[in-house]
VOLUMLUM-823676 format. One record per residue: residue number from 1; residue in one letter; x, y, z of N, C-alpha, C, O, CB in turn. Coordinates in nm, 4 decimals, padded with zeros to 6 digits. Glycine has a CB too. Layout:
BEGIN
(NUM,A,(X,Y,Z),(X,Y,Z),(X,Y,Z),(X,Y,Z),(X,Y,Z))
...
//
This chain:
BEGIN
(1,M,(-15.7303,-12.8059,16.7655),(-15.6494,-12.8766,16.6701),(-15.5416,-12.7829,16.6168),(-15.5687,-12.6664,16.5876),(-15.7359,-12.9327,16.5561))
(2,K,(-15.4197,-12.8339,16.6043),(-15.3115,-12.7527,16.5498),(-15.3400,-12.7184,16.4046),(-15.4054,-12.7934,16.3322),(-15.1768,-12.8258,16.5622))
(3,V,(-15.2889,-12.6025,16.3645),(-15.3012,-12.5594,16.2254),(-15.1628,-12.5194,16.1762),(-15.0719,-12.4900,16.2539),(-15.4031,-12.4408,16.2108))
(4,Y,(-15.1507,-12.5196,16.0440),(-15.0238,-12.4886,15.9809),(-15.0459,-12.3815,15.8759),(-15.1324,-12.3946,15.7893),(-14.9602,-12.6147,15.9187))
(5,V,(-14.9676,-12.2765,15.8843),(-14.9691,-12.1728,15.7824),(-14.8585,-12.2095,15.6846),(-14.7422,-12.2218,15.7231),(-14.9489,-12.0276,15.8439))
(6,L,(-14.8950,-12.2270,15.5581),(-14.7987,-12.2564,15.4528),(-14.7886,-12.1342,15.3632),(-14.8881,-12.0882,15.3072),(-14.8397,-12.3832,15.3711))
(7,A,(-14.6691,-12.0831,15.3505),(-14.6448,-11.9660,15.2673),(-14.5503,-12.0046,15.1544),(-14.4401,-12.0541,15.1780),(-14.5863,-11.8488,15.3509))
(8,H,(-14.5945,-11.9814,15.0331),(-14.5124,-12.0008,14.9146),(-14.4852,-11.8601,14.8614),(-14.5771,-11.7877,14.8231),(-14.5837,-12.0945,14.8056))
(9,I,(-14.3579,-11.8233,14.8600),(-14.3208,-11.6835,14.8386),(-14.2280,-11.6694,14.7178),(-14.1320,-11.7449,14.7021),(-14.2533,-11.6264,14.9642))
(10,R,(-14.2586,-11.5717,14.6337),(-14.1678,-11.5289,14.5275),(-14.1046,-11.3989,14.5748),(-14.1682,-11.2935,14.5719),(-14.2427,-11.5107,14.3887))
(11,V,(-13.9812,-11.4065,14.6177),(-13.9118,-11.2894,14.6710),(-13.8721,-11.1984,14.5558),(-13.8019,-11.2411,14.4641),(-13.7871,-11.3310,14.7538))
(12,L,(-13.9162,-11.0738,14.5600),(-13.8836,-10.9753,14.4574),(-13.7674,-10.8856,14.4990),(-13.7019,-10.8252,14.4140),(-14.0053,-10.8905,14.4264))
(13,N,(-13.7420,-10.8769,14.6288),(-13.6343,-10.7940,14.6815),(-13.5617,-10.8725,14.7910),(-13.5941,-10.8584,14.9089),(-13.6893,-10.6579,14.7365))
(14,P,(-13.4629,-10.9559,14.7527),(-13.3942,-11.0412,14.8499),(-13.3239,-10.9640,14.9616),(-13.3078,-11.0166,15.0718),(-13.2938,-11.1264,14.7788))
(15,D,(-13.2825,-10.8423,14.9352),(-13.2137,-10.7640,15.0380),(-13.3052,-10.7295,15.1547),(-13.2586,-10.7160,15.2678),(-13.1576,-10.6366,14.9778))
(16,R,(-13.4334,-10.7153,15.1289),(-13.5264,-10.6725,15.2348),(-13.5985,-10.7885,15.3018),(-13.6632,-10.7687,15.4046),(-13.6287,-10.5772,15.1779))
(17,I,(-13.5891,-10.9093,15.2464),(-13.6606,-11.0226,15.3063),(-13.6028,-11.0559,15.4441),(-13.6755,-11.1035,15.5312),(-13.6530,-11.1466,15.2138))
(18,K,(-13.4738,-11.0316,15.4647),(-13.4131,-11.0573,15.5955),(-13.4746,-10.9658,15.7011),(-13.4985,-11.0083,15.8141),(-13.2598,-11.0373,15.5896))
(19,T,(-13.5000,-10.8408,15.6646),(-13.5652,-10.7472,15.7572),(-13.7030,-10.7987,15.7953),(-13.7408,-10.7956,15.9124),(-13.5764,-10.6063,15.6944))
(20,Y,(-13.7779,-10.8460,15.6964),(-13.9107,-10.9025,15.7238),(-13.8997,-11.0203,15.8203),(-13.9754,-11.0287,15.9170),(-13.9790,-10.9472,15.5925))
(21,S,(-13.8069,-11.1102,15.7945),(-13.7912,-11.2283,15.8805),(-13.7591,-11.1888,16.0235),(-13.8128,-11.2471,16.1177),(-13.6813,-11.3198,15.8262))
(22,Q,(-13.6726,-11.0912,16.0403),(-13.6361,-11.0457,16.1747),(-13.7549,-10.9807,16.2461),(-13.7711,-10.9963,16.3671),(-13.5191,-10.9467,16.1670))
(23,M,(-13.8364,-10.9090,16.1720),(-13.9548,-10.8455,16.2305),(-14.0572,-10.9501,16.2731),(-14.1212,-10.9364,16.3773),(-14.0181,-10.7474,16.1306))
(24,T,(-14.0720,-11.0538,16.1924),(-14.1814,-11.1485,16.2077),(-14.1599,-11.2519,16.3177),(-14.2554,-11.2893,16.3859),(-14.2036,-11.2184,16.0792))
(25,T,(-14.0383,-11.2981,16.3361),(-14.0134,-11.4077,16.4298),(-14.0715,-11.3842,16.5686),(-14.1459,-11.4696,16.6170),(-13.8664,-11.4309,16.4416))
(26,P,(-14.0416,-11.2735,16.6347),(-14.0983,-11.2555,16.7691),(-14.2499,-11.2398,16.7694),(-14.3157,-11.2751,16.8672),(-14.0362,-11.1353,16.8348))
(27,I,(-14.3048,-11.1878,16.6624),(-14.4503,-11.1715,16.6553),(-14.5179,-11.3074,16.6438),(-14.6148,-11.3346,16.7147),(-14.4898,-11.0817,16.5358))
(28,V,(-14.4681,-11.3923,16.5556),(-14.5225,-11.5278,16.5417),(-14.5175,-11.6002,16.6758),(-14.6160,-11.6606,16.7184),(-14.4443,-11.6078,16.4343))
(29,E,(-14.4024,-11.5937,16.7418),(-14.3856,-11.6617,16.8705),(-14.4805,-11.6074,16.9767),(-14.5273,-11.6831,17.0618),(-14.2420,-11.6480,16.9184))
(30,S,(-14.5094,-11.4779,16.9733),(-14.5989,-11.4193,17.0740),(-14.7429,-11.4688,17.0585),(-14.8220,-11.4581,17.1522),(-14.5957,-11.2666,17.0644))
(31,F,(-14.7774,-11.5227,16.9420),(-14.9106,-11.5794,16.9194),(-14.9094,-11.7322,16.9282),(-15.0038,-11.7979,16.8844),(-14.9640,-11.5357,16.7829))
(32,G,(-14.8023,-11.7882,16.9849),(-14.7941,-11.9327,17.0050),(-14.7457,-12.0089,16.8829),(-14.7509,-12.1318,16.8809),(-14.9274,-11.9850,17.0453))
(33,G,(-14.6988,-11.9381,16.7812),(-14.6525,-12.0045,16.6602),(-14.5073,-12.0456,16.6694),(-14.4296,-11.9902,16.7473),(-14.6722,-11.9152,16.5412))
(34,R,(-14.4721,-12.1450,16.5873),(-14.3322,-12.1849,16.5769),(-14.3044,-12.2277,16.4334),(-14.3874,-12.2901,16.3674),(-14.2985,-12.2998,16.6769))
(35,Y,(-14.1868,-12.1926,16.3884),(-14.1484,-12.2244,16.2516),(-14.1053,-12.3704,16.2421),(-14.0235,-12.4172,16.3212),(-14.0352,-12.1313,16.2038))
(36,L,(-14.1614,-12.4418,16.1443),(-14.1207,-12.5790,16.1172),(-14.0263,-12.5851,15.9980),(-13.9375,-12.6702,15.9933),(-14.2430,-12.6670,16.0920))
(37,A,(-14.0445,-12.4969,15.9037),(-13.9561,-12.4852,15.7877),(-13.9549,-12.3386,15.7475),(-14.0562,-12.2690,15.7543),(-14.0031,-12.5777,15.6680))
(38,R,(-13.8359,-12.2934,15.7051),(-13.8268,-12.1515,15.6735),(-13.7169,-12.1266,15.5707),(-13.5998,-12.1093,15.6046),(-13.8005,-12.0698,15.8007))
(39,G,(-13.7581,-12.1252,15.4445),(-13.6674,-12.0820,15.3403),(-13.5583,-12.1783,15.3003),(-13.4622,-12.1377,15.2351),(-13.6063,-11.9602,15.3812))
(40,G,(-13.5698,-12.3046,15.3371),(-13.4678,-12.4010,15.2978),(-13.4774,-12.4375,15.1502),(-13.5671,-12.3921,15.0791),(-13.4793,-12.5260,15.3822))
(41,K,(-13.3843,-12.5192,15.1061),(-13.3799,-12.5638,14.9672),(-13.5076,-12.6415,14.9344),(-13.5549,-12.7216,15.0150),(-13.2540,-12.6513,14.9413))
(42,V,(-13.5624,-12.6171,14.8161),(-13.6816,-12.6865,14.7687),(-13.6410,-12.7801,14.6556),(-13.5720,-12.7389,14.5624),(-13.7912,-12.5856,14.7215))
(43,D,(-13.6832,-12.9043,14.6636),(-13.6577,-13.0036,14.5599),(-13.7934,-13.0469,14.5051),(-13.8678,-13.1175,14.5733),(-13.5753,-13.1268,14.6156))
(44,V,(-13.8262,-13.0060,14.3843),(-13.9569,-13.0349,14.3250),(-13.9608,-13.1817,14.2823),(-13.8826,-13.2244,14.1973),(-13.9856,-12.9408,14.2032))
(45,L,(-14.0510,-13.2575,14.3411),(-14.0648,-13.3991,14.3089),(-14.1668,-13.4234,14.1985),(-14.1577,-13.5218,14.1251),(-14.1040,-13.4765,14.4323))
(46,E,(-14.2633,-13.3336,14.1875),(-14.3668,-13.3485,14.0858),(-14.4292,-13.2130,14.0592),(-14.4432,-13.1319,14.1507),(-14.4744,-13.4511,14.1295))
(47,G,(-14.4664,-13.1880,13.9363),(-14.5294,-13.0611,13.9009),(-14.4276,-12.9500,13.8865),(-14.3092,-12.9737,13.8628),(-14.6326,-13.0228,14.0047))
(48,S,(-14.4773,-12.8270,13.9016),(-14.3890,-12.7113,13.8880),(-14.3969,-12.6278,14.0152),(-14.4941,-12.6348,14.0904),(-14.4268,-12.6260,13.7632))
(49,Y,(-14.2943,-12.5502,14.0368),(-14.2879,-12.4674,14.1566),(-14.2061,-12.3436,14.1227),(-14.0854,-12.3529,14.1008),(-14.2257,-12.5456,14.2780))
(50,S,(-14.2709,-12.2284,14.1182),(-14.2023,-12.1058,14.0771),(-14.1655,-12.0150,14.1940),(-14.1152,-11.9046,14.1730),(-14.2885,-12.0297,13.9806))
(51,H,(-14.1898,-12.0596,14.3150),(-14.1606,-11.9770,14.4319),(-14.0134,-11.9889,14.4685),(-13.9477,-12.0863,14.4318),(-14.2495,-12.0177,14.5515))
(52,T,(-13.9619,-11.8905,14.5404),(-13.8225,-11.8928,14.5814),(-13.8057,-11.9224,14.7298),(-13.6936,-11.9399,14.7775),(-13.7575,-11.7616,14.5482))
(53,R,(-13.9160,-11.9279,14.8023),(-13.9078,-11.9485,14.9476),(-14.0353,-12.0164,14.9949),(-14.1446,-11.9841,14.9482),(-13.8859,-11.8132,15.0231))
(54,T,(-14.0214,-12.1103,15.0875),(-14.1352,-12.1773,15.1487),(-14.1212,-12.1670,15.2995),(-14.0126,-12.1851,15.3545),(-14.1449,-12.3258,15.1033))
(55,V,(-14.2327,-12.1377,15.3659),(-14.2334,-12.1261,15.5113),(-14.3524,-12.2058,15.5644),(-14.4623,-12.1990,15.5093),(-14.2406,-11.9758,15.5567))
(56,I,(-14.3294,-12.2814,15.6721),(-14.4371,-12.3531,15.7410),(-14.4327,-12.3121,15.8875),(-14.3304,-12.3262,15.9546),(-14.4231,-12.5098,15.7249))
(57,I,(-14.5460,-12.2608,15.9358),(-14.5568,-12.2180,16.0754),(-14.6679,-12.2985,16.1410),(-14.7779,-12.3089,16.0866),(-14.5846,-12.0640,16.0864))
(58,E,(-14.6398,-12.3548,16.2568),(-14.7402,-12.4275,16.3342),(-14.7977,-12.3346,16.4407),(-14.7238,-12.2655,16.5109),(-14.6791,-12.5555,16.3993))
(59,F,(-14.9306,-12.3340,16.4517),(-14.9994,-12.2619,16.5580),(-15.0834,-12.3595,16.6382),(-15.1231,-12.4634,16.5855),(-15.0873,-12.1484,16.5005))
(60,P,(-15.1116,-12.3292,16.7645),(-15.1888,-12.4230,16.8468),(-15.3311,-12.4452,16.7964),(-15.3890,-12.5516,16.8183),(-15.1940,-12.3735,16.9886))
(61,D,(-15.3877,-12.3445,16.7287),(-15.5225,-12.3586,16.6741),(-15.5472,-12.2466,16.5729),(-15.4666,-12.1547,16.5583),(-15.6298,-12.3555,16.7879))
(62,A,(-15.6603,-12.2568,16.5037),(-15.6928,-12.1589,16.3997),(-15.7115,-12.0190,16.4585),(-15.6764,-11.9195,16.3950),(-15.8196,-12.2014,16.3247))
(63,A,(-15.7662,-12.0114,16.5785),(-15.7873,-11.8800,16.6404),(-15.6548,-11.8069,16.6599),(-15.6462,-11.6866,16.6355),(-15.8594,-11.8951,16.7755))
(64,A,(-15.5526,-11.8779,16.7031),(-15.4210,-11.8159,16.7232),(-15.3611,-11.7708,16.5903),(-15.3031,-11.6626,16.5820),(-15.3253,-11.9138,16.7935))
(65,A,(-15.3748,-11.8530,16.4864),(-15.3218,-11.8167,16.3547),(-15.3924,-11.6936,16.2996),(-15.3282,-11.6027,16.2470),(-15.3365,-11.9339,16.2568))
(66,H,(-15.5248,-11.6911,16.3120),(-15.6001,-11.5745,16.2632),(-15.5689,-11.4502,16.3466),(-15.5617,-11.3396,16.2929),(-15.7518,-11.6031,16.2661))
(67,A,(-15.5505,-11.4678,16.4763),(-15.5157,-11.3540,16.5617),(-15.3815,-11.2951,16.5194),(-15.3660,-11.1731,16.5140),(-15.5110,-11.3965,16.7101))
(68,W,(-15.2834,-11.3825,16.4890),(-15.1529,-11.3351,16.4394),(-15.1696,-11.2609,16.3079),(-15.1202,-11.1492,16.2925),(-15.0550,-11.4532,16.4212))
(69,W,(-15.2394,-11.3229,16.2123),(-15.2555,-11.2669,16.0780),(-15.3225,-11.1295,16.0809),(-15.2861,-11.0411,16.0033),(-15.3368,-11.3621,15.9911))
(70,N,(-15.4191,-11.1115,16.1688),(-15.4966,-10.9876,16.1753),(-15.4454,-10.8881,16.2798),(-15.5061,-10.7828,16.2997),(-15.6399,-11.0201,16.2043))
(71,S,(-15.3356,-10.9203,16.3457),(-15.2906,-10.8384,16.4588),(-15.2267,-10.7063,16.4152),(-15.1715,-10.6945,16.3058),(-15.1918,-10.9168,16.5425))
(72,N,(-15.2359,-10.6092,16.5034),(-15.1655,-10.4818,16.4838),(-15.0144,-10.5030,16.4868),(-14.9395,-10.4328,16.4190),(-15.2070,-10.3794,16.5918))
(73,E,(-14.9702,-10.6017,16.5671),(-14.8274,-10.6291,16.5775),(-14.7686,-10.6759,16.4435),(-14.6540,-10.6444,16.4117),(-14.8023,-10.7345,16.6853))
(74,Y,(-14.8465,-10.7502,16.3660),(-14.7973,-10.8050,16.2392),(-14.8210,-10.7104,16.1204),(-14.7660,-10.7321,16.0124),(-14.8643,-10.9388,16.2119))
(75,K,(-14.9007,-10.6080,16.1393),(-14.9424,-10.5200,16.0302),(-14.8255,-10.4621,15.9503),(-14.8268,-10.4685,15.8274),(-15.0252,-10.4075,16.0855))
(76,D,(-14.7252,-10.4062,16.0167),(-14.6132,-10.3444,15.9452),(-14.5298,-10.4487,15.8706),(-14.4883,-10.4257,15.7570),(-14.5243,-10.2669,16.0429))
(77,A,(-14.5059,-10.5617,15.9338),(-14.4301,-10.6683,15.8680),(-14.5062,-10.7218,15.7475),(-14.4470,-10.7462,15.6423),(-14.4002,-10.7823,15.9666))
(78,K,(-14.6361,-10.7399,15.7621),(-14.7181,-10.7881,15.6511),(-14.7119,-10.6903,15.5332),(-14.6964,-10.7316,15.4182),(-14.8643,-10.8080,15.6967))
(79,N,(-14.7242,-10.5612,15.5626),(-14.7161,-10.4600,15.4572),(-14.5813,-10.4640,15.3865),(-14.5750,-10.4518,15.2642),(-14.7402,-10.3209,15.5151))
(80,L,(-14.4739,-10.4809,15.4625),(-14.3413,-10.4910,15.4022),(-14.3342,-10.6124,15.3098),(-14.2887,-10.6010,15.1960),(-14.2328,-10.5000,15.5113))
(81,R,(-14.3789,-10.7288,15.3582),(-14.3749,-10.8502,15.2762),(-14.4537,-10.8322,15.1484),(-14.4098,-10.8758,15.0420),(-14.4291,-10.9696,15.3541))
(82,Q,(-14.5676,-10.7697,15.1568),(-14.6507,-10.7504,15.0382),(-14.5855,-10.6569,14.9369),(-14.6185,-10.6616,14.8184),(-14.7865,-10.6960,15.0782))
(83,Q,(-14.4938,-10.5722,14.9818),(-14.4204,-10.4834,14.8920),(-14.3019,-10.5536,14.8255),(-14.2651,-10.5195,14.7131),(-14.3717,-10.3615,14.9684))
(84,I,(-14.2427,-10.6503,14.8935),(-14.1177,-10.7096,14.8445),(-14.1318,-10.8530,14.7945),(-14.0335,-10.9147,14.7534),(-14.0155,-10.7061,14.9531))
(85,A,(-14.2550,-10.9064,14.7981),(-14.2737,-11.0456,14.7577),(-14.4172,-11.0692,14.7128),(-14.5091,-10.9964,14.7503),(-14.2376,-11.1407,14.8730))
(86,E,(-14.4338,-11.1730,14.6314),(-14.5665,-11.2239,14.5967),(-14.5847,-11.3523,14.6757),(-14.4987,-11.4403,14.6727),(-14.5827,-11.2482,14.4402))
(87,T,(-14.6962,-11.3631,14.7462),(-14.7131,-11.4739,14.8393),(-14.8467,-11.5435,14.8193),(-14.9503,-11.4792,14.8019),(-14.7011,-11.4248,14.9824))
(88,D,(-14.8421,-11.6770,14.8223),(-14.9617,-11.7601,14.8360),(-14.9561,-11.8131,14.9784),(-14.8590,-11.8781,15.0171),(-14.9679,-11.8784,14.7272))
(89,L,(-15.0603,-11.7854,15.0566),(-15.0603,-11.8197,15.1986),(-15.1881,-11.8952,15.2299),(-15.2980,-11.8478,15.2008),(-15.0476,-11.6925,15.2879))
(90,I,(-15.1735,-12.0130,15.2892),(-15.2918,-12.0915,15.3257),(-15.2800,-12.1405,15.4692),(-15.1706,-12.1494,15.5249),(-15.3101,-12.2111,15.2296))
(91,L,(-15.3945,-12.1719,15.5273),(-15.4031,-12.2278,15.6616),(-15.4591,-12.3685,15.6479),(-15.5633,-12.3887,15.5856),(-15.4924,-12.1389,15.7565))
(92,V,(-15.3899,-12.4656,15.7060),(-15.4304,-12.6054,15.6955),(-15.4452,-12.6624,15.8356),(-15.3541,-12.6509,15.9176),(-15.3278,-12.6880,15.6124))
(93,E,(-15.5605,-12.7243,15.8635),(-15.5764,-12.7949,15.9900),(-15.5160,-12.9330,15.9760),(-15.5183,-12.9924,15.8682),(-15.7256,-12.8036,16.0317))
(94,G,(-15.4625,-12.9832,16.0847),(-15.4089,-13.1183,16.0774),(-15.3305,-13.1549,16.2004),(-15.3079,-13.0739,16.2902),(-15.3224,-13.1334,15.9566))
(95,I,(-15.2897,-13.2806,16.2012),(-15.2066,-13.3308,16.3078),(-15.0869,-13.4010,16.2447),(-15.0960,-13.4542,16.1340),(-15.2862,-13.4263,16.4014))
(96,L,(-14.9757,-13.4005,16.3156),(-14.8583,-13.4694,16.2654),(-14.8664,-13.6143,16.3132),(-14.8177,-13.6490,16.4208),(-14.7257,-13.4000,16.3134))
(97,A,(-14.9281,-13.6961,16.2316),(-14.9448,-13.8370,16.2661),(-14.9595,-13.9167,16.1376),(-14.9958,-13.8602,16.0345),(-15.0679,-13.8584,16.3595))
(98,P,(-14.9327,-14.0452,16.1410),(-14.9526,-14.1268,16.0196),(-15.0998,-14.1288,15.9799),(-15.1893,-14.1198,16.0639),(-14.9017,-14.2716,16.0418))
(99,F,(-15.1215,-14.1409,15.8503),(-15.2592,-14.1536,15.8005),(-15.3148,-14.2882,15.8422),(-15.2419,-14.3873,15.8458),(-15.2652,-14.1377,15.6458))
(100,S,(-15.4446,-14.2925,15.8739),(-15.5057,-14.4206,15.9084),(-15.5917,-14.4713,15.7970),(-15.6512,-14.5784,15.8087),(-15.5873,-14.4090,16.0344))
//
């Protein structure tokens, strides 16, 4: 089953987030991931939202997402992100289909 990594990010150093994005893209793709949304404008419809960036990544399954998250390839990029941003990151199983 496909899974989705949802990242809600408070960027603390906007100058360095571009470096993180450039580092991360090929790594995500090498684990079968693809970006569905990445840092676009957020329009809050209900509740509150204090993050400055939202990212949604689709992976073919949970094993691929966990392999990416725990990989040596992602380690340096992850460390950089943790230095320049506060992140809430979750993994959600699901399919892109209407609810029944």
